[in-house]
C-alpha positions as CSV (number, residue, x, y, z in Angstrom):
1,M,84.5,132.9,116.9
2,L,83.7,132.4,120.5
3,R,80.8,130.1,119.6
4,S,83.1,128.0,117.5
5,K,85.6,127.6,120.3
6,V,82.8,126.5,122.7
7,L,81.6,123.9,120.2
8,I,85.1,122.6,119.7
9,F,85.6,122.4,123.5
10,C,82.3,120.5,123.9
11,I,83.2,118.0,121.1
12,C,86.6,117.4,122.8
13,L,85.0,116.7,126.0
14,F,82.6,114.2,124.5
15,V,85.5,112.3,122.8
16,I,87.5,112.2,126.1
17,A,84.4,110.8,127.9
18,L,84.1,108.0,125.4
19,T,87.8,106.9,125.4
20,M,89.2,107.5,128.8
21,P,88.6,105.7,132.2
22,H,85.9,107.8,133.7
23,S,86.1,107.9,137.5
24,A,85.0,111.5,137.3
25,F,81.9,110.6,135.2
26,S,78.7,109.0,136.4
27,K,78.5,105.2,136.1
28,V,76.3,103.6,133.6
29,K,74.8,100.1,133.5
30,N,77.7,98.3,131.8
31,D,80.7,100.0,133.6
32,I,83.6,97.7,134.4
33,T,85.3,98.7,137.6
34,V,89.0,97.7,138.2
35,T,90.7,97.9,141.6
36,V,94.4,97.6,142.3
37,S,96.4,97.4,145.5
38,V,99.8,96.3,146.6
39,S,98.5,93.3,148.7
40,P,95.2,91.8,149.7
41,E,95.4,93.4,153.2
42,S,96.2,96.9,151.9
43,S,93.6,99.6,152.7
44,F,95.1,101.8,150.0
45,Q,93.5,101.1,146.7
46,T,93.1,102.7,143.3
47,T,89.8,102.1,141.5
48,M,88.8,103.2,138.0
49,S,85.7,102.6,135.9
50,F,85.7,101.9,132.1
51,R,82.9,101.9,129.6
52,D,81.8,98.6,128.0
53,Q,83.2,98.4,124.5
54,K,82.3,96.1,121.7
55,Q,80.0,94.0,123.9
56,F,83.0,93.2,126.1
57,T,80.8,92.3,129.1
58,K,78.6,89.9,127.1
59,R,81.6,88.1,125.7
60,L,83.4,88.0,129.1
61,L,80.4,86.5,130.9
62,G,79.8,84.1,128.0
63,S,83.2,82.6,128.3
64,T,83.6,78.9,129.0
65,T,84.1,78.1,132.7
66,E,85.8,75.3,134.7
67,V,86.1,74.5,138.3
68,S,89.2,76.1,139.8
69,S,90.3,78.2,142.8
70,Y,92.7,81.0,143.0
71,N,95.7,82.0,145.2
72,P,94.6,85.2,147.1
73,H,98.2,86.3,147.3
74,W,98.7,86.0,143.5
75,I,95.9,88.5,142.7
76,R,96.8,91.3,140.3
77,A,93.4,93.2,140.3
78,T,89.7,93.0,141.2
79,L,87.0,93.5,138.6
80,T,83.4,94.3,139.1
81,V,81.1,93.6,136.2
82,K,77.3,93.7,136.5
83,K,77.5,93.6,140.3
84,R,79.6,90.5,140.2
85,T,83.2,90.4,141.5
86,Y,86.1,88.7,139.8
87,V,89.8,88.4,140.5
88,Y,92.5,88.5,137.9
89,D,95.8,87.0,138.7
90,H,99.4,87.5,137.6
91,D,99.2,84.6,135.2
92,G,96.4,86.2,133.3
93,R,93.7,84.0,134.7
94,L,90.2,85.3,135.7
95,Y,88.2,83.7,138.6
96,E,84.8,84.5,140.1
97,K,85.6,85.6,143.7
98,E,82.8,83.9,145.5
99,M,82.9,80.5,143.9
100,P,85.6,78.1,142.5
101,R,85.2,79.1,138.9
102,R,87.8,80.1,136.3
103,Y,86.9,81.8,133.0
104,V,88.5,80.5,129.8
105,M,88.7,83.8,127.9
106,A,89.3,84.6,124.3
107,N,92.6,86.4,123.6
108,D,91.0,89.7,122.8
109,V,88.9,89.7,126.0
110,R,92.1,89.0,128.0
111,Q,93.9,91.8,126.2
112,R,91.1,94.2,127.0
113,I,91.4,93.3,130.7
114,E,95.2,93.8,130.5
115,E,94.8,97.2,129.0
116,M,92.4,98.3,131.8
117,I,94.5,96.9,134.6
118,K,97.7,98.6,133.2
119,S,95.8,102.0,133.1
120,V,95.0,101.6,136.8
121,E,98.5,100.3,137.7
122,A,100.1,103.3,136.0
123,V,98.2,105.5,138.6
124,H,98.7,103.3,141.7
125,F,102.4,102.5,141.3
126,A,105.5,104.4,140.2
127,Q,108.6,103.7,138.1
128,A,111.7,102.4,139.8
129,L,114.0,105.0,138.5
130,P,117.7,104.7,139.4
131,W,119.0,106.6,142.4
132,E,121.6,108.5,140.3
133,Q,118.5,109.9,138.3
134,V,116.3,110.4,141.4
135,K,118.8,112.5,143.4
136,K,118.8,115.1,140.6
137,T,115.1,115.8,141.5
138,L,115.3,114.9,145.2
139,K,118.3,117.2,145.9
140,R,119.7,118.0,149.3
141,M,117.3,120.3,151.2
142,E,114.5,119.4,148.8
143,F,111.1,118.5,150.1
144,G,109.0,115.5,149.2
145,T,105.9,113.5,150.3
146,V,106.1,109.8,151.4
147,I,103.1,107.7,150.6
148,D,102.8,104.3,152.3
149,L,101.4,101.8,149.8
150,E,99.8,99.6,152.5
151,T,97.9,102.2,154.4
152,G,97.8,105.2,152.0
153,Q,99.1,107.4,154.9
154,R,101.3,110.2,153.7
155,F,103.7,112.7,155.3
156,D,106.2,115.3,154.3
157,V,110.0,115.0,154.5
158,Q,113.1,116.9,153.7
159,R,116.3,115.3,152.3
160,R,119.2,116.6,154.4
161,A,122.0,114.3,153.4
162,G,123.1,110.9,152.0
163,S,125.1,110.0,149.0
164,R,124.2,106.3,148.4
165,H,120.6,106.9,149.3
166,A,118.4,109.7,150.8
167,D,118.8,110.6,154.5
168,V,115.5,112.4,155.3
169,Q,113.6,113.8,158.2
170,P,109.9,114.4,158.7
171,L,109.1,118.1,158.5
172,T,106.9,118.6,161.5
173,R,105.7,116.9,164.6
174,K,102.5,115.9,162.8
175,D,104.5,114.2,160.1
176,T,106.5,112.3,162.7
177,Q,103.3,111.1,164.3
178,I,102.0,109.9,161.0
179,M,105.2,108.0,160.3
180,K,105.1,106.4,163.7
181,N,101.4,105.4,163.2
182,I,102.5,103.6,159.9
183,Y,104.8,101.5,162.1
184,Q,102.0,100.7,164.6
185,G,103.5,103.2,167.1
186,K,106.9,101.6,167.4
187,W,110.0,102.6,165.5
188,S,111.4,99.7,163.5
189,W,114.2,98.8,161.0
190,K,111.6,96.9,158.9
191,R,111.3,98.1,155.3
192,R,108.0,99.3,153.7
193,A,107.1,99.9,150.1
194,I,106.4,103.6,149.5
195,L,106.1,106.2,146.8
196,V,108.0,109.5,147.0
197,E,106.4,112.5,145.3
198,V,108.6,115.5,144.5
199,D,107.0,118.4,142.5
200,G,104.4,116.1,141.0
201,T,106.8,113.3,140.0
202,Y,106.4,109.9,141.8
203,F,109.2,107.4,142.5
204,A,109.0,103.8,143.7
205,A,111.1,103.5,146.9
206,S,111.5,101.8,150.2
207,M,112.0,103.2,153.7
208,H,112.7,101.8,157.2
209,G,111.2,103.3,160.4
210,M,114.1,103.8,162.7
211,P,115.4,107.3,163.8
212,H,119.2,107.3,163.9
213,G,122.2,109.6,163.6
214,A,121.8,113.3,163.5
215,G,118.6,115.4,163.0
216,A,118.4,119.1,162.2
217,I,114.8,120.1,161.9
218,K,113.7,121.8,165.1
219,G,110.3,120.9,166.6
220,N,109.6,117.8,164.5
221,E,110.2,115.6,167.6
222,F,112.1,113.1,165.4
223,P,115.4,112.0,167.1
224,G,117.7,111.9,164.0
225,H,117.0,110.9,160.4
226,F,115.8,107.8,158.5
227,C,116.7,106.4,155.1
228,I,114.8,106.1,151.9
229,H,116.3,103.9,149.1
230,F,115.6,103.9,145.4
231,F,116.6,101.5,142.6
232,G,120.3,100.9,142.7
233,S,120.9,102.7,145.9
234,S,122.8,101.0,148.9
235,T,123.4,101.4,152.6
236,H,126.3,103.3,154.2
237,R,128.2,100.1,154.9
238,R,127.8,98.3,151.6
239,T,128.1,99.1,147.9
240,E,125.4,96.6,146.7
241,P,121.7,97.2,147.1
242,D,120.1,95.9,150.3
243,P,117.9,92.8,149.4
244,S,115.0,94.0,151.7
245,H,114.9,97.5,150.2
246,S,115.2,96.0,146.7
247,M,112.1,93.8,147.3
248,M,110.1,96.7,148.6
249,I,111.0,98.8,145.6
250,L,109.8,96.0,143.3
251,K,106.4,96.1,145.3
252,A,106.2,99.9,145.0
253,S,106.8,99.7,141.2
254,G,104.3,96.9,140.8
255,A,107.0,94.6,139.5
256,L,107.4,92.0,142.3
257,A,105.2,89.4,140.7
258,T,106.9,89.6,137.3
259,T,110.2,89.3,139.0
260,I,109.1,86.2,141.0
261,K,107.7,84.6,137.8
262,G,111.2,84.8,136.2
263,A,113.1,83.8,139.2
264,S,115.4,80.7,139.4
265,P,114.7,78.2,142.3
266,E,117.6,79.7,144.3
267,E,116.4,83.3,143.7
268,L,112.9,82.4,144.7
269,V,114.1,80.9,148.0
270,G,116.0,84.2,148.4
271,Y,112.8,86.2,148.1
272,F,111.1,83.9,150.5
273,L,113.8,84.5,153.1
274,T,113.9,88.2,152.6
275,A,110.1,88.4,153.1
276,L,110.4,86.3,156.2
277,H,113.1,88.7,157.5
278,E,110.7,91.6,156.9
279,H,107.6,89.8,158.3
280,D,105.9,90.3,154.9
281,T,103.5,87.3,154.8
282,H,102.0,88.4,151.5
283,A,105.4,88.4,149.7
284,M,106.3,85.0,151.2
285,R,103.0,83.7,150.0
286,M,103.7,85.0,146.5
287,T,106.5,82.5,146.3
288,T,104.5,79.5,147.4
289,D,101.9,77.1,146.1
290,G,99.4,77.9,148.9
291,F,100.5,75.2,151.4
292,S,100.4,75.9,155.2
293,L,103.6,77.6,156.3
294,P,105.5,75.8,159.2
295,E,104.5,77.2,162.6
296,G,108.2,77.7,163.5
297,L,108.4,80.6,161.1
298,S,106.4,82.8,163.4
299,A,109.0,82.5,166.1
300,I,111.7,84.1,163.9
301,E,112.5,87.8,164.5
302,S,115.1,88.3,161.8
303,V,117.2,86.3,159.3
304,R,120.8,87.3,159.8
305,T,122.6,85.3,157.1
306,S,121.7,82.7,154.5
307,E,123.8,80.6,152.2
308,I,122.3,78.3,149.5
309,V,123.9,74.9,149.5
310,I,124.6,74.1,145.9
311,P,122.1,71.4,144.8
312,S,123.4,68.3,143.0
313,D,123.4,68.3,139.2
314,E,120.7,65.6,139.2
315,R,117.9,68.2,139.4
316,G,114.7,67.4,137.6
317,P,113.0,69.8,135.2
318,L,109.9,70.0,137.3
319,L,110.9,69.3,140.9
320,I,114.0,70.5,142.9
321,E,115.2,70.6,146.5
322,V,117.2,73.6,147.6
323,P,118.9,73.3,151.0
324,V,119.9,76.6,152.8
325,R,122.1,77.2,155.8
326,L,120.9,80.2,157.7
327,T,121.4,82.0,160.9
328,Y,118.5,83.8,162.5
329,I,117.3,85.5,165.7
330,A,114.3,84.2,167.6
331,R,111.6,86.6,168.9
332,E,112.3,85.3,172.4
333,G,116.0,85.8,172.0
334,G,118.9,83.6,170.9
335,N,120.9,83.1,167.8
336,F,120.4,79.9,165.8
337,R,122.1,78.2,162.9
338,R,120.0,75.7,160.9
339,T,119.8,74.0,157.5
340,W,116.3,74.2,155.9
341,Q,115.1,72.2,153.0
342,F,113.0,73.9,150.4
343,L,111.0,71.8,147.8
344,L,110.1,73.6,144.6
345,R,107.9,72.5,141.6
346,R,106.6,73.8,138.3
347,E,104.0,72.4,136.1
348,V,105.9,72.4,132.9
349,P,109.3,73.5,131.7
350,G,109.4,77.3,131.2
351,E,106.7,78.1,133.8
352,R,107.4,79.8,137.1
353,W,108.8,77.8,140.1
354,R,106.8,77.6,143.3
355,I,107.8,76.6,146.8
356,I,105.6,73.6,147.8
357,A,107.2,72.7,151.1
358,V,109.7,73.9,153.7
359,E,111.3,71.6,156.2
360,L,112.8,73.3,159.2
361,N,115.6,71.0,160.4
362,P,116.2,71.2,164.2
């Protein structure tokens, strides 16, 4: 009886080894390695290896190619096949990383790549579950772990209060130091995409890095508490979700690119301005067509208000101008009110819009 159980166990292990991504197994000649991160600059990555199936590698490398370059801020994943590196973007296009070459793949080859990437994304990101559901797990006085998606640094927190979002505090002095390191040694209101782990369950979330209000955990050297937002949560002052937190939650769930692809011209400009407010160059670049950003943008500390000036009804199906009145604060001080002109384009009706120019009117 014991011998039969051992045999069954060995057979099960063999089947698992053939069918699952096998980071834990030794690599073989035709492994395909897939890496996912939240941005090109992120040091926190998830990598998994997959066995070649049905001569996938041969068919992939035998695909027709054409001269084309990629947008580094529109990359969804990086693949390594036979020691050659490829990038796969959010439009389902595959490029060789070191040369301007795009692969025109068969549908089943692309589908296999999609399946592998989704397996890695399921590990790297988390679901954006509603705050009303999250707070049943992250209850008051409950503990959790914050994972910064850009750096991979993590620290422990305790939820102490908050009804519209979670008011939390780092548990120990070490946790406070880690959090401050994530913000380059300076406390900041800027939002960051994070995961929050509670008893083995991960949630997509957003945090800021500014101690405020009351704090009750002795010895953690954190002067107050900070806020973590989840899908549908809001600030103390407003009932609607904060745009910056919402954008970071989209990043933490891996859904920002999909949202941008379906955005209207006005919505796309809104994401650009939110990313500018948060100094998130990667998110800004996701909305554009790769043009050089105006130098004046680097002088802006924060965007206070923005109002889309309703475009005329004479908008074209492929090209549109969106004027925006906005108030902002410069890094060197002073409030400014200006009207900027955004020019957007798409290749064909039904495809995503892209910002191709920004004119900063004095």
